[in-house]
KOLVO-402569 format. One record per atom (N, C-alpha, C, O): residue number from 1; residue in one letter; atom name; x, y, z. Coordinates in nm, 3 decimals, decimal comma. Layout:
N
  dovo  lumpa  tilum       px       py       pz
   NUM      A     CA        X        Y        Z
...
//
This chain:
135
  dovo  lumpa  tilum       px       py       pz
     1      X      N    2,997   11,635   12,644
     1      X     CA    2,936   11,636   12,542
     1      X      C    2,785   11,723   12,511
     1      X      O    2,699   11,704   12,596
     2      X      N    2,748   11,813   12,399
     2      X     CA    2,656   11,899   12,387
     2      X      C    2,560   11,842   12,326
     2      X      O    2,561   11,727   12,282
     3      X      N    2,488   11,904   12,322
     3      X     CA    2,394   11,932   12,147
     3      X      C    2,451   11,936   12,049
     3      X      O    2,448   11,859   11,953
     4      X      N    2,524   12,051   12,071
     4      X     CA    2,612   12,092   11,925
     4      X      C    2,661   11,998   11,888
     4      X      O    2,676   12,001   11,766
     5      X      N    2,713   11,870   11,954
     5      X     CA    2,816   11,795   11,904
     5      X      C    2,754   11,657   11,852
     5      X      O    2,820   11,578   11,785
     6      X      N    2,619   11,635   11,890
     6      X     CA    2,577   11,550   11,793
     6      X      C    2,427   11,598   11,713
     6      X      O    2,326   11,527   11,706
     7      X      N    2,438   11,706   11,669
     7      X     CA    2,351   11,823   11,560
     7      X      C    2,214   11,774   11,609
     7      X      O    2,159   11,703   11,524
     8      X      N    2,145   11,792   11,720
     8      X     CA    1,999   11,762   11,782
     8      X      C    1,936   11,890   11,757
     8      X      O    1,962   12,005   11,792
     9      X      N    1,832   11,829   11,674
     9      X     CA    1,714   11,924   11,686
     9      X      C    1,688   11,972   11,815
     9      X      O    1,760   12,070   11,831
    10      X      N    1,619   11,950   11,917
    10      X     CA    1,617   11,941   12,052
    10      X      C    1,689   11,946   12,166
    10      X      O    1,718   11,838   12,218
    11      X      N    1,727   12,055   12,220
    11      X     CA    1,787   12,091   12,352
    11      X      C    1,746   12,039   12,444
    11      X      O    1,832   12,031   12,531
    12      X      N    1,625   11,983   12,478
    12      X     CA    1,623   11,842   12,577
    12      X      C    1,501   11,772   12,582
    12      X      O    1,400   11,798   12,518
    13      X      N    1,515   11,692   12,653
    13      X     CA    1,377   11,623   12,685
    13      X      C    1,240   11,662   12,755
    13      X      O    1,232   11,743   12,848
    14      X      N    1,109   11,578   12,685
    14      X     CA    1,049   11,697   12,748
    14      X      C    1,040   11,630   12,906
    14      X      O    1,020   11,508   12,900
    15      X      N    1,049   11,676   13,029
    15      X     CA    1,053   11,605   13,132
    15      X      C    0,928   11,669   13,269
    15      X      O    0,939   11,772   13,336
    16      X      N    0,801   11,551   13,275
    16      X     CA    0,708   11,611   13,421
    16      X      C    0,706   11,458   13,490
    16      X      O    0,714   11,339   13,458
    17      X      N    0,697   11,505   13,552
    17      X     CA    0,659   11,346   13,682
    17      X      C    0,508   11,386   13,714
    17      X      O    0,508   11,407   13,835
    18      X      N    0,390   11,405   13,670
    18      X     CA    0,265   11,348   13,662
    18      X      C    0,176   11,421   13,513
    18      X      O    0,092   11,510   13,523
    19      X      N    0,216   11,361   13,387
    19      X     CA    0,163   11,402   13,302
    19      X      C    0,054   11,313   13,220
    19      X      O    0,067   11,191   13,219
    20      X      N   -0,031   11,362   13,166
    20      X     CA   -0,152   11,283   13,088
    20      X      C   -0,073   11,163   13,042
    20      X      O    0,045   11,128   13,052
    21      X      N   -0,178   11,118   12,992
    21      X     CA   -0,112   11,018   12,882
    21      X      C   -0,059   11,104   12,746
    21      X      O    0,057   11,101   12,704
    22      X      N   -0,183   11,188   12,682
    22      X     CA   -0,170   11,225   12,555
    22      X      C    0,013   11,320   12,572
    22      X      O    0,079   11,341   12,471
    23      X      N    0,051   11,352   12,675
    23      X     CA    0,180   11,405   12,711
    23      X      C    0,278   11,282   12,682
    23      X      O    0,351   11,276   12,583
    24      X      N    0,270   11,203   12,765
    24      X     CA    0,336   11,083   12,759
    24      X      C    0,387   11,050   12,643
    24      X      O    0,507   11,054   12,615
    25      X      N    0,296   11,016   12,570
    25      X     CA    0,305   11,000   12,427
    25      X      C    0,360   11,137   12,341
    25      X      O    0,382   11,131   12,220
    26      X      N    0,373   11,221   12,397
    26      X     CA    0,453   11,314   12,303
    26      X      C    0,593   11,309   12,382
    26      X      O    0,696   11,338   12,321
    27      X      N    0,596   11,271   12,527
    27      X     CA    0,756   11,268   12,573
    27      X      C    0,838   11,137   12,491
    27      X      O    0,960   11,129   12,491
    28      X      N    0,739   11,027   12,418
    28      X     CA    0,807   10,888   12,391
    28      X      C    0,863   10,944   12,258
    28      X      O    0,980   10,936   12,222
    29      X      N    0,728   11,021   12,171
    29      X     CA    0,780   11,053   12,055
    29      X      C    0,880   11,167   12,023
    29      X      O    0,942   11,195   11,920
    30      X      N    0,876   11,226   12,154
    30      X     CA    1,046   11,341   12,119
    30      X      C    1,141   11,236   12,167
    30      X      O    1,238   11,249   12,092
    31      X      N    1,163   11,148   12,243
    31      X     CA    1,274   11,020   12,279
    31      X      C    1,298   10,966   12,181
    31      X      O    1,420   10,947   12,176
    32      X      N    1,230   10,916   12,063
    32      X     CA    1,252   10,884   11,989
    32      X      C    1,326   10,945   11,863
    32      X      O    1,391   10,881   11,781
    33      X      N    1,307   11,070   11,862
    33      X     CA    1,352   11,164   11,772
    33      X      C    1,437   11,222   11,785
    33      X      O    1,506   11,296   11,716
    34      X      N    1,435   11,185   11,890
    34      X     CA    1,635   11,212   11,973
    34      X      C    1,719   11,073   11,982
    34      X      O    1,832   11,078   12,031
    35      X      N    1,661   10,938   11,931
    35      X     CA    1,713   10,859   11,972
    35      X      C    1,874   10,811   11,913
    35      X      O    1,959   10,734   11,959
    36      X      N    1,866   10,903   11,781
    36      X     CA    1,990   10,851   11,779
    36      X      C    2,146   10,971   11,860
    36      X      O    2,265   10,954   11,883
    37      X      N    2,069   11,059   11,873
    37      X     CA    2,200   11,178   11,922
    37      X      C    2,189   11,120   12,104
    37      X      O    2,270   11,148   12,192
    38      X      N    2,086   11,051   12,115
    38      X     CA    2,068   10,936   12,245
    38      X      C    2,180   10,850   12,215
    38      X      O    2,286   10,875   12,272
    39      X      N    2,175   10,757   12,137
    39      X     CA    2,250   10,641   12,089
    39      X      C    2,443   10,681   12,098
    39      X      O    2,534   10,619   12,152
    40      X      N    2,441   10,806   12,023
    40      X     CA    2,591   10,858   12,041
    40      X      C    2,644   10,899   12,169
    40      X      O    2,749   10,852   12,212
    41      X      N    2,566   10,998   12,240
    41      X     CA    2,573   10,997   12,367
    41      X      C    2,612   10,959   12,448
    41      X      O    2,688   11,021   12,522
    42      X      N    2,561   10,802   12,470
    42      X     CA    2,599   10,687   12,579
    42      X      C    2,684   10,596   12,488
    42      X      O    2,740   10,510   12,557
    43      X      N    2,715   10,585   12,351
    43      X     CA    2,809   10,519   12,343
    43      X      C    2,982   10,628   12,358
    43      X      O    3,091   10,584   12,393
    44      X      N    2,954   10,740   12,327
    44      X     CA    3,072   10,836   12,372
    44      X      C    3,092   10,835   12,501
    44      X      O    3,209   10,844   12,538
    45      X      N    3,021   10,827   12,569
    45      X     CA    3,051   10,845   12,719
    45      X      C    3,049   10,726   12,802
    45      X      O    3,060   10,720   12,924
    46      X      N    3,030   10,602   12,693
    46      X     CA    3,099   10,447   12,748
    46      X      C    2,975   10,398   12,849
    46      X      O    3,014   10,305   12,919
    47      X      N    2,858   10,429   12,870
    47      X     CA    2,788   10,365   12,979
    47      X      C    2,741   10,251   12,948
    47      X      O    2,638   10,240   12,881
    48      X      N    2,798   10,166   12,987
    48      X     CA    2,753   10,028   12,951
    48      X      C    2,600    9,930   12,999
    48      X      O    2,550    9,823   12,962
    49      X      N    2,559   10,057   13,120
    49      X     CA    2,418   10,022   13,161
    49      X      C    2,274   10,022   13,075
    49      X      O    2,175    9,959   13,110
    50      X      N    2,279   10,074   13,000
    50      X     CA    2,215   10,049   12,860
    50      X      C    2,194    9,980   12,744
    50      X      O    2,158   10,045   12,646
    51      X      N    2,211    9,834   12,734
    51      X     CA    2,244    9,773   12,674
    51      X      C    2,075    9,728   12,506
    51      X      O    2,051    9,661   12,405
    52      X      N    2,014    9,840   12,608
    52      X     CA    1,907    9,828   12,548
    52      X      C    1,907    9,872   12,394
    52      X      O    1,862    9,806   12,301
    53      X      N    1,972   10,011   12,387
    53      X     CA    2,022   10,059   12,251
    53      X      C    2,066   10,026   12,165
    53      X      O    2,067   10,081   12,054
    54      X      N    2,134    9,887   12,212
    54      X     CA    2,207    9,819   12,061
    54      X      C    2,100    9,636   12,112
    54      X      O    2,152    9,525   12,128
    55      X      N    2,001    9,659   12,121
    55      X     CA    1,953    9,497   12,130
    55      X      C    1,801    9,572   12,009
    55      X      O    1,702    9,639   12,037
    56      X      N    1,848    9,522   11,891
    56      X     CA    1,730    9,546   11,772
    56      X      C    1,582    9,480   11,833
    56      X      O    1,499    9,571   11,846
    57      X      N    1,539    9,373   11,864
    57      X     CA    1,451    9,325   11,930
    57      X      C    1,355    9,468   11,993
    57      X      O    1,250    9,512   11,946
    58      X      N    1,428    9,516   12,105
    58      X     CA    1,417    9,648   12,175
    58      X      C    1,386    9,767   12,145
    58      X      O    1,286    9,827   12,183
    59      X      N    1,500    9,820   12,051
    59      X     CA    1,427    9,939   11,966
    59      X      C    1,336    9,950   11,922
    59      X      O    1,264   10,046   11,950
    60      X      N    1,295    9,837   11,817
    60      X     CA    1,212    9,782   11,705
    60      X      C    1,067    9,769   11,777
    60      X      O    0,967    9,809   11,716
    61      X      N    1,055    9,706   11,920
    61      X     CA    0,962    9,762   11,982
    61      X      C    0,898    9,875   11,993
    61      X      O    0,781    9,892   11,960
    62      X      N    0,996    9,986   12,057
    62      X     CA    1,015   10,096   12,042
    62      X      C    0,979   10,201   11,977
    62      X      O    0,924   10,302   12,022
    63      X      N    1,020   10,171   11,838
    63      X     CA    0,941   10,253   11,751
    63      X      C    0,837   10,209   11,690
    63      X      O    0,802   10,264   11,586
    64      X      N    0,758   10,088   11,746
    64      X     CA    0,656   10,048   11,708
    64      X      C    0,558   10,070   11,808
    64      X      O    0,446   10,103   11,770
    65      X      N    0,587   10,054   11,962
    65      X     CA    0,521   10,144   12,036
    65      X      C    0,499   10,308   12,025
    65      X      O    0,405   10,383   12,055
    66      X      N    0,574   10,319   11,991
    66      X     CA    0,604   10,513   11,933
    66      X      C    0,521   10,570   11,836
    66      X      O    0,465   10,680   11,839
    67      X      N    0,518   10,470   11,740
    67      X     CA    0,402   10,497   11,618
    67      X      C    0,289   10,427   11,661
    67      X      O    0,201   10,483   11,594
    68      X      N    0,222   10,326   11,742
    68      X     CA    0,098   10,332   11,774
    68      X      C    0,026   10,457   11,902
    68      X      O   -0,072   10,532   11,898
    69      X      N    0,091   10,440   11,967
    69      X     CA    0,092   10,552   12,049
    69      X      C    0,046   10,678   11,987
    69      X      O   -0,059   10,733   12,018
    70      X      N    0,122   10,718   11,906
    70      X     CA    0,061   10,850   11,852
    70      X      C   -0,042   10,809   11,728
    70      X      O   -0,079   10,902   11,656
    71      X      N   -0,084   10,694   11,704
    71      X     CA   -0,244   10,662   11,617
    71      X      C   -0,299   10,707   11,729
    71      X      O   -0,357   10,816   11,721
    72      X      N   -0,294   10,636   11,859
    72      X     CA   -0,397   10,635   12,009
    72      X      C   -0,407   10,738   12,065
    72      X      O   -0,508   10,755   12,134
    73      X      N   -0,294   10,858   12,057
    73      X     CA   -0,334   10,980   12,078
    73      X      C   -0,461   11,050   11,986
    73      X      O   -0,568   11,099   12,022
    74      X      N   -0,395   11,032   11,846
    74      X     CA   -0,499   11,117   11,769
    74      X      C   -0,652   11,037   11,771
    74      X      O   -0,742   11,085   11,703
    75      X      N   -0,673   10,930   11,842
    75      X     CA   -0,793   10,853   11,838
    75      X      C   -0,883   10,965   11,983
    75      X      O   -1,002   10,997   11,987
    76      X      N   -0,783   10,997   12,072
    76      X     CA   -0,770   11,005   12,185
    76      X      C   -0,855   11,177   12,173
    76      X      O   -0,964   11,198   12,225
    77      X      N   -0,789   11,264   12,110
    77      X     CA   -0,819   11,352   12,090
    77      X      C   -0,963   11,383   12,001
    77      X      O   -1,047   11,471   12,009
    78      X      N   -0,952   11,309   11,945
    78      X     CA   -1,155   11,295   11,859
    78      X      C   -1,208   11,220   11,900
    78      X      O   -1,284   11,156   11,827
    79      X      N   -1,200   11,194   12,005
    79      X     CA   -1,301   11,099   12,131
    79      X      C   -1,326   11,247   12,247
    79      X      O   -1,271   11,240   12,357
    80      X      N   -1,380   11,327   12,225
    80      X     CA   -1,386   11,416   12,329
    80      X      C   -1,531   11,408   12,335
    80      X      O   -1,567   11,416   12,453
    81      X      N   -1,631   11,394   12,253
    81      X     CA   -1,755   11,436   12,300
    81      X      C   -1,815   11,270   12,294
    81      X      O   -1,740   11,200   12,226
    82      X      N   -1,919   11,205   12,344
    82      X     CA   -1,982   11,104   12,396
    82      X      C   -2,012   11,088   12,207
    82      X      O   -1,951   11,003   12,143
    83      X      N   -2,097   11,171   12,153
    83      X     CA   -2,167   11,144   12,036
    83      X      C   -2,153   11,091   11,928
    83      X      O   -2,228   11,017   11,864
    84      X      N   -1,990   11,158   11,893
    84      X     CA   -1,926   11,093   11,827
    84      X      C   -1,815   11,032   11,873
    84      X      O   -1,722   11,030   11,792
    85      X      N   -1,796   10,980   11,983
    85      X     CA   -1,668   10,863   12,016
    85      X      C   -1,700   10,711   11,969
    85      X      O   -1,628   10,614   11,994
    86      X      N   -1,807   10,710   11,905
    86      X     CA   -1,882   10,561   11,888
    86      X      C   -1,816   10,550   11,702
    86      X      O   -1,808   10,446   11,637
    87      X      N   -1,791   10,646   11,669
    87      X     CA   -1,790   10,650   11,492
    87      X      C   -1,638   10,616   11,506
    87      X      O   -1,588   10,534   11,429
    88      X      N   -1,562   10,676   11,605
    88      X     CA   -1,421   10,689   11,571
    88      X      C   -1,364   10,582   11,636
    88      X      O   -1,255   10,535   11,604
    89      X      N   -1,422   10,548   11,709
    89      X     CA   -1,374   10,409   11,774
    89      X      C   -1,384   10,316   11,666
    89      X      O   -1,278   10,272   11,624
    90      X      N   -1,545   10,256   11,586
    90      X     CA   -1,522   10,193   11,511
    90      X      C   -1,447   10,209   11,360
    90      X      O   -1,431   10,114   11,283
    91      X      N   -1,403   10,355   11,332
    91      X     CA   -1,318   10,374   11,227
    91      X      C   -1,135   10,339   11,290
    91      X      O   -1,033   10,321   11,223
    92      X      N   -1,158   10,341   11,453
    92      X     CA   -1,025   10,280   11,462
    92      X      C   -1,006   10,167   11,432
    92      X      O   -0,917   10,134   11,354
    93      X      N   -1,106   10,064   11,502
    93      X     CA   -1,082    9,914   11,435
    93      X      C   -1,092    9,884   11,301
    93      X      O   -1,101    9,762   11,295
    94      X      N   -1,095    9,932   11,189
    94      X     CA   -1,117    9,935   11,087
    94      X      C   -0,942    9,991   11,025
    94      X      O   -0,883    9,944   10,928
    95      X      N   -0,895   10,100   11,118
    95      X     CA   -0,749   10,147   11,135
    95      X      C   -0,657    9,990   11,144
    95      X      O   -0,572    9,938   11,072
    96      X      N   -0,699    9,966   11,223
    96      X     CA   -0,619    9,837   11,288
    96      X      C   -0,611    9,782   11,199
    96      X      O   -0,494    9,795   11,165
    97      X      N   -0,690    9,689   11,091
    97      X     CA   -0,668    9,580   11,018
    97      X      C   -0,593    9,630   10,898
    97      X      O   -0,533    9,555   10,821
    98      X      N   -0,599    9,759   10,885
    98      X     CA   -0,527    9,859   10,778
    98      X      C   -0,351    9,850   10,863
    98      X      O   -0,254    9,812   10,798
    99      X      N   -0,343    9,887   10,989
    99      X     CA   -0,221    9,854   11,009
    99      X      C   -0,146    9,732   11,019
    99      X      O   -0,024    9,720   11,006
   100      X      N   -0,245    9,627   11,046
   100      X     CA   -0,172    9,517   11,042
   100      X      C   -0,112    9,426   10,898
   100      X      O   -0,021    9,343   10,894
   101      X      N   -0,212    9,485   10,772
   101      X     CA   -0,199    9,477   10,653
   101      X      C   -0,072    9,547   10,585
   101      X      O    0,007    9,491   10,508
   102      X      N   -0,068    9,667   10,625
   102      X     CA    0,073    9,749   10,615
   102      X      C    0,180    9,691   10,676
   102      X      O    0,291    9,724   10,635
   103      X      N    0,171    9,596   10,784
   103      X     CA    0,284    9,554   10,820
   103      X      C    0,305    9,431   10,791
   103      X      O    0,422    9,394   10,803
   104      X      N    0,202    9,330   10,746
   104      X     CA    0,235    9,238   10,657
   104      X      C    0,328    9,232   10,555
   104      X      O    0,429    9,166   10,535
   105      X      N    0,250    9,343   10,479
   105      X     CA    0,337    9,379   10,313
   105      X      C    0,446    9,446   10,355
   105      X      O    0,533    9,474   10,273
   106      X      N    0,456    9,473   10,454
   106      X     CA    0,639    9,578   10,513
   106      X      C    0,644    9,722   10,432
   106      X      O    0,741    9,798   10,431
   107      X      N    0,494    9,744   10,354
   107      X     CA    0,519    9,887   10,350
   107      X      C    0,524    9,989   10,481
   107      X      O    0,622   10,063   10,468
   108      X      N    0,467   10,010   10,575
   108      X     CA    0,502   10,097   10,701
   108      X      C    0,492   10,193   10,679
   108      X      O    0,574   10,274   10,722
   109      X      N    0,351   10,243   10,575
   109      X     CA    0,321   10,376   10,551
   109      X      C    0,270   10,413   10,675
   109      X      O    0,278   10,534   10,701
   110      X      N    0,230   10,353   10,743
   110      X     CA    0,171   10,428   10,895
   110      X      C    0,251   10,371   10,979
   110      X      O    0,196   10,329   11,081
   111      X      N    0,348   10,358   10,972
   111      X     CA    0,447   10,334   11,108
   111      X      C    0,581   10,373   11,063
   111      X      O    0,666   10,287   11,042
   112      X      N    0,608   10,531   11,044
   112      X     CA    0,725   10,600   10,972
   112      X      C    0,836   10,543   11,069
   112      X      O    0,940   10,496   11,024
   113      X      N    0,820   10,547   11,146
   113      X     CA    0,945   10,579   11,286
   113      X      C    1,016   10,429   11,259
   113      X      O    1,137   10,411   11,244
   114      X      N    0,888   10,299   11,257
   114      X     CA    0,958   10,201   11,263
   114      X      C    1,045   10,127   11,113
   114      X      O    1,136   10,046   11,095
   115      X      N    0,932   10,233   11,009
   115      X     CA    0,992   10,193   10,863
   115      X      C    1,126   10,228   10,829
   115      X      O    1,198   10,180   10,741
   116      X      N    1,165   10,374   10,960
   116      X     CA    1,270   10,439   10,946
   116      X      C    1,437   10,357   11,006
   116      X      O    1,547   10,354   10,951
   117      X      N    1,390   10,303   11,129
   117      X     CA    1,455   10,215   11,184
   117      X      C    1,483   10,071   11,090
   117      X      O    1,581    9,997   11,104
   118      X      N    1,370   10,054   10,992
   118      X     CA    1,431    9,904   10,943
   118      X      C    1,516    9,931   10,849
   118      X      O    1,612    9,861   10,816
   119      X      N    1,468   10,084   10,779
   119      X     CA    1,564   10,062   10,651
   119      X      C    1,707   10,057   10,722
   119      X      O    1,793   10,006   10,650
   120      X      N    1,753   10,103   10,855
   120      X     CA    1,915   10,094   10,863
   120      X      C    1,937    9,934   10,884
   120      X      O    2,044    9,879   10,856
   121      X      N    1,820    9,863   10,939
   121      X     CA    1,813    9,723   11,023
   121      X      C    1,863    9,573   10,900
   121      X      O    1,861    9,575   10,777
   122      X      N    1,892    9,492   10,965
   122      X     CA    1,961    9,425   10,835
   122      X      C    1,784    9,292   10,892
   122      X      O    1,732    9,259   10,786
   123      X      N    1,713    9,235   11,003
   123      X     CA    1,638    9,156   10,985
   123      X      C    1,493    9,228   10,974
   123      X      O    1,428    9,224   11,079
   124      X      N    1,450    9,272   10,897
   124      X     CA    1,362    9,339   10,877
   124      X      C    1,239    9,207   10,860
   124      X      O    1,149    9,195   10,943
   125      X      N    1,248    9,147   10,782
   125      X     CA    1,183    9,055   10,763
   125      X      C    1,117    8,947   10,884
   125      X      O    1,008    8,891   10,889
   126      X      N    1,212    8,947   10,957
   126      X     CA    1,211    8,844   11,077
   126      X      C    1,095    8,914   11,155
   126      X      O    0,984    8,871   11,187
   127      X      N    1,176    9,075   11,185
   127      X     CA    1,094    9,150   11,285
   127      X      C    0,922    9,164   11,247
   127      X      O    0,826    9,146   11,322
   128      X      N    0,926    9,209   11,081
   128      X     CA    0,843    9,256   11,065
   128      X      C    0,724    9,122   11,098
   128      X      O    0,618    9,147   11,155
   129      X      N    0,756    8,993   11,057
   129      X     CA    0,692    8,852   11,080
   129      X      C    0,657    8,851   11,257
   129      X      O    0,546    8,807   11,287
   130      X      N    0,748    8,898   11,374
   130      X     CA    0,682    8,929   11,509
   130      X      C    0,617    9,059   11,504
   130      X      O    0,510    9,077   11,562
   131      X      N    0,661    9,127   11,455
   131      X     CA    0,488    9,275   11,450
   131      X      C    0,348    9,187   11,454
   131      X      O    0,269    9,187   11,548
   132      X      N    0,335    9,123   11,347
   132      X     CA    0,178    9,048   11,271
   132      X      C    0,148    8,972   11,369
   132      X      O    0,036    8,978   11,421
   133      X      N    0,223    8,907   11,403
   133      X     CA    0,157    8,831   11,546
   133      X      C    0,124    8,905   11,666
   133      X      O    0,058    8,853   11,756
   134      X      N    0,167    9,027   11,675
   134      X     CA    0,146    9,100   11,809
   134      X      C    0,024    9,201   11,774
   134      X      O   -0,006    9,278   11,865
   135      X      N   -0,051    9,209   11,652
   135      X     CA   -0,141    9,280   11,621
   135      X      C   -0,268    9,212   11,611
   135      X      O   -0,369    9,275   11,581
//
């Protein structure tokens, strides 16, 4: 099976051994963007040693962590100067409260990957309650 068989946007995942945090976040983001294709590939190859792809809790954690790492990467990019770092960190603290409310109300405006996943999942309300305890 190749990329054309699953109609993937990307020809491959970014692979680096010693990447910085921002690059790791991008690798994670790319992995999630290709998650459906990866799932199809694993199922078509009948690879039984990846049970996580069918574990709702694991996939939800992956989507949540990916969305959160995108927000953290944005903060990291803004904090290049010590002079402005404090303001961005205070602002991000406020955003964390907004993120929590976003999850409690099940809006997911700031968590597009988990929203997309939950639109396909059946136990959205149970998982939303779990996420609220994590923030």
